[in-house]
mmCIF file as Biopython writes it, N, C-alpha, C and O atoms, coordinates in Angstrom:
data_model
#
loop_
_atom_site.group_PDB
_atom_site.id
_atom_site.type_symbol
_atom_site.label_atom_id
_atom_site.label_alt_id
_atom_site.label_comp_id
_atom_site.label_asym_id
_atom_site.label_entity_id
_atom_site.label_seq_id
_atom_site.pdbx_PDB_ins_code
_atom_site.Cartn_x
_atom_site.Cartn_y
_atom_site.Cartn_z
_atom_site.occupancy
_atom_site.B_iso_or_equiv
_atom_site.auth_seq_id
_atom_site.auth_asym_id
_atom_site.pdbx_PDB_model_num
ATOM 1  N N  . UNK A ? 1  ? 57.812 -8.987  1.720   1.0 0.0 1  A 1 
ATOM 2  C CA . UNK A ? 1  ? 58.465 -10.182 1.275   1.0 0.0 1  A 1 
ATOM 3  C C  . UNK A ? 1  ? 59.884 -9.824  0.782   1.0 0.0 1  A 1 
ATOM 4  O O  . UNK A ? 1  ? 60.101 -8.891  0.009   1.0 0.0 1  A 1 
ATOM 5  N N  . UNK A ? 2  ? 60.815 -10.621 1.278   1.0 0.0 2  A 1 
ATOM 6  C CA . UNK A ? 2  ? 62.225 -10.315 0.800   1.0 0.0 2  A 1 
ATOM 7  C C  . UNK A ? 2  ? 62.442 -10.877 -0.592  1.0 0.0 2  A 1 
ATOM 8  O O  . UNK A ? 2  ? 61.816 -11.861 -0.986  1.0 0.0 2  A 1 
ATOM 9  N N  . UNK A ? 3  ? 63.344 -10.233 -1.335  1.0 0.0 3  A 1 
ATOM 10 C CA . UNK A ? 3  ? 63.640 -10.700 -2.744  1.0 0.0 3  A 1 
ATOM 11 C C  . UNK A ? 3  ? 64.032 -12.220 -2.773  1.0 0.0 3  A 1 
ATOM 12 O O  . UNK A ? 3  ? 63.539 -12.930 -3.650  1.0 0.0 3  A 1 
ATOM 13 N N  . UNK A ? 4  ? 64.854 -12.721 -1.901  1.0 0.0 4  A 1 
ATOM 14 C CA . UNK A ? 4  ? 65.222 -14.099 -2.005  1.0 0.0 4  A 1 
ATOM 15 C C  . UNK A ? 4  ? 63.957 -15.049 -1.890  1.0 0.0 4  A 1 
ATOM 16 O O  . UNK A ? 4  ? 63.822 -16.038 -2.611  1.0 0.0 4  A 1 
ATOM 17 N N  . UNK A ? 5  ? 63.101 -14.689 -0.984  1.0 0.0 5  A 1 
ATOM 18 C CA . UNK A ? 5  ? 61.821 -15.492 -0.841  1.0 0.0 5  A 1 
ATOM 19 C C  . UNK A ? 5  ? 61.019 -15.339 -2.120  1.0 0.0 5  A 1 
ATOM 20 O O  . UNK A ? 5  ? 60.435 -16.306 -2.609  1.0 0.0 5  A 1 
ATOM 21 N N  . UNK A ? 6  ? 60.988 -14.192 -2.636  1.0 0.0 6  A 1 
ATOM 22 C CA . UNK A ? 6  ? 60.188 -13.938 -3.872  1.0 0.0 6  A 1 
ATOM 23 C C  . UNK A ? 6  ? 60.756 -14.863 -5.031  1.0 0.0 6  A 1 
ATOM 24 O O  . UNK A ? 6  ? 59.993 -15.475 -5.778  1.0 0.0 6  A 1 
ATOM 25 N N  . UNK A ? 7  ? 62.086 -14.928 -5.135  1.0 0.0 7  A 1 
ATOM 26 C CA . UNK A ? 7  ? 62.651 -15.711 -6.205  1.0 0.0 7  A 1 
ATOM 27 C C  . UNK A ? 7  ? 62.339 -17.192 -5.956  1.0 0.0 7  A 1 
ATOM 28 O O  . UNK A ? 7  ? 62.053 -17.928 -6.900  1.0 0.0 7  A 1 
ATOM 29 N N  . UNK A ? 8  ? 62.393 -17.632 -4.693  1.0 0.0 8  A 1 
ATOM 30 C CA . UNK A ? 8  ? 62.052 -19.043 -4.435  1.0 0.0 8  A 1 
ATOM 31 C C  . UNK A ? 8  ? 60.559 -19.332 -4.793  1.0 0.0 8  A 1 
ATOM 32 O O  . UNK A ? 8  ? 60.229 -20.391 -5.326  1.0 0.0 8  A 1 
ATOM 33 N N  . UNK A ? 9  ? 59.720 -18.398 -4.495  1.0 0.0 9  A 1 
ATOM 34 C CA . UNK A ? 9  ? 58.337 -18.650 -4.775  1.0 0.0 9  A 1 
ATOM 35 C C  . UNK A ? 9  ? 58.128 -18.705 -6.330  1.0 0.0 9  A 1 
ATOM 36 O O  . UNK A ? 9  ? 57.369 -19.532 -6.835  1.0 0.0 9  A 1 
ATOM 37 N N  . UNK A ? 10 ? 58.803 -17.832 -7.030  1.0 0.0 10 A 1 
ATOM 38 C CA . UNK A ? 10 ? 58.639 -17.841 -8.479  1.0 0.0 10 A 1 
ATOM 39 C C  . UNK A ? 10 ? 59.189 -19.171 -9.036  1.0 0.0 10 A 1 
ATOM 40 O O  . UNK A ? 10 ? 58.589 -19.747 -9.943  1.0 0.0 10 A 1 
ATOM 41 N N  . UNK A ? 11 ? 60.274 -19.643 -8.526  1.0 0.0 11 A 1 
ATOM 42 C CA . UNK A ? 11 ? 60.853 -20.945 -8.957  1.0 0.0 11 A 1 
ATOM 43 C C  . UNK A ? 11 ? 59.773 -22.119 -8.681  1.0 0.0 11 A 1 
ATOM 44 O O  . UNK A ? 11 ? 59.533 -22.996 -9.511  1.0 0.0 11 A 1 
ATOM 45 N N  . UNK A ? 12 ? 59.196 -22.035 -7.506  1.0 0.0 12 A 1 
ATOM 46 C CA . UNK A ? 12 ? 58.153 -23.071 -7.109  1.0 0.0 12 A 1 
ATOM 47 C C  . UNK A ? 12 ? 57.050 -22.997 -8.051  1.0 0.0 12 A 1 
ATOM 48 O O  . UNK A ? 12 ? 56.590 -24.022 -8.553  1.0 0.0 12 A 1 
ATOM 49 N N  . UNK A ? 13 ? 56.563 -21.747 -8.339  1.0 0.0 13 A 1 
ATOM 50 C CA . UNK A ? 13 ? 55.387 -21.602 -9.211  1.0 0.0 13 A 1 
ATOM 51 C C  . UNK A ? 13 ? 55.732 -22.188 -10.609 1.0 0.0 13 A 1 
ATOM 52 O O  . UNK A ? 13 ? 54.945 -22.953 -11.167 1.0 0.0 13 A 1 
ATOM 53 N N  . UNK A ? 14 ? 56.821 -21.853 -11.126 1.0 0.0 14 A 1 
ATOM 54 C CA . UNK A ? 14 ? 57.299 -22.360 -12.400 1.0 0.0 14 A 1 
ATOM 55 C C  . UNK A ? 14 ? 57.150 -23.906 -12.466 1.0 0.0 14 A 1 
ATOM 56 O O  . UNK A ? 14 ? 56.558 -24.502 -13.366 1.0 0.0 14 A 1 
ATOM 57 N N  . UNK A ? 15 ? 57.777 -24.493 -11.372 1.0 0.0 15 A 1 
ATOM 58 C CA . UNK A ? 15 ? 57.691 -26.024 -11.310 1.0 0.0 15 A 1 
ATOM 59 C C  . UNK A ? 15 ? 56.280 -26.503 -11.191 1.0 0.0 15 A 1 
ATOM 60 O O  . UNK A ? 15 ? 55.934 -27.510 -11.808 1.0 0.0 15 A 1 
ATOM 61 N N  . UNK A ? 16 ? 55.444 -25.840 -10.433 1.0 0.0 16 A 1 
ATOM 62 C CA . UNK A ? 16 ? 54.058 -26.261 -10.298 1.0 0.0 16 A 1 
ATOM 63 C C  . UNK A ? 16 ? 53.375 -26.110 -11.665 1.0 0.0 16 A 1 
ATOM 64 O O  . UNK A ? 16 ? 52.631 -27.012 -12.050 1.0 0.0 16 A 1 
ATOM 65 N N  . UNK A ? 17 ? 53.582 -25.036 -12.408 1.0 0.0 17 A 1 
ATOM 66 C CA . UNK A ? 17 ? 52.962 -24.837 -13.637 1.0 0.0 17 A 1 
ATOM 67 C C  . UNK A ? 17 ? 53.425 -26.022 -14.673 1.0 0.0 17 A 1 
ATOM 68 O O  . UNK A ? 17 ? 52.622 -26.490 -15.480 1.0 0.0 17 A 1 
ATOM 69 N N  . UNK A ? 18 ? 54.637 -26.421 -14.595 1.0 0.0 18 A 1 
ATOM 70 C CA . UNK A ? 18 ? 55.151 -27.456 -15.434 1.0 0.0 18 A 1 
ATOM 71 C C  . UNK A ? 18 ? 54.378 -28.750 -15.119 1.0 0.0 18 A 1 
ATOM 72 O O  . UNK A ? 18 ? 53.987 -29.502 -16.012 1.0 0.0 18 A 1 
ATOM 73 N N  . UNK A ? 19 ? 54.167 -28.984 -13.752 1.0 0.0 19 A 1 
ATOM 74 C CA . UNK A ? 19 ? 53.464 -30.211 -13.385 1.0 0.0 19 A 1 
ATOM 75 C C  . UNK A ? 19 ? 52.072 -30.216 -13.921 1.0 0.0 19 A 1 
ATOM 76 O O  . UNK A ? 19 ? 51.583 -31.242 -14.394 1.0 0.0 19 A 1 
ATOM 77 N N  . UNK A ? 20 ? 51.385 -29.013 -13.853 1.0 0.0 20 A 1 
ATOM 78 C CA . UNK A ? 20 ? 49.996 -28.880 -14.315 1.0 0.0 20 A 1 
ATOM 79 C C  . UNK A ? 20 ? 49.964 -29.076 -15.877 1.0 0.0 20 A 1 
ATOM 80 O O  . UNK A ? 20 ? 49.032 -29.691 -16.395 1.0 0.0 20 A 1 
ATOM 81 N N  . UNK A ? 21 ? 50.920 -28.583 -16.567 1.0 0.0 21 A 1 
ATOM 82 C CA . UNK A ? 21 ? 50.988 -28.626 -18.060 1.0 0.0 21 A 1 
ATOM 83 C C  . UNK A ? 21 ? 51.168 -30.103 -18.465 1.0 0.0 21 A 1 
ATOM 84 O O  . UNK A ? 21 ? 50.583 -30.583 -19.436 1.0 0.0 21 A 1 
ATOM 85 N N  . UNK A ? 22 ? 52.041 -30.826 -17.640 1.0 0.0 22 A 1 
ATOM 86 C CA . UNK A ? 22 ? 52.191 -32.205 -17.983 1.0 0.0 22 A 1 
ATOM 87 C C  . UNK A ? 22 ? 51.030 -33.021 -17.814 1.0 0.0 22 A 1 
ATOM 88 O O  . UNK A ? 22 ? 50.780 -33.930 -18.606 1.0 0.0 22 A 1 
ATOM 89 N N  . UNK A ? 23 ? 50.249 -32.733 -16.754 1.0 0.0 23 A 1 
ATOM 90 C CA . UNK A ? 23 ? 49.057 -33.565 -16.420 1.0 0.0 23 A 1 
ATOM 91 C C  . UNK A ? 23 ? 48.069 -33.659 -17.567 1.0 0.0 23 A 1 
ATOM 92 O O  . UNK A ? 23 ? 47.035 -34.313 -17.439 1.0 0.0 23 A 1 
#
């Protein structure tokens, strides 16, 4: 996995975690 893809996945994961915490 290339670093840019990894950064994007980390960003998506953070957003998903925020959604779960809000729920």
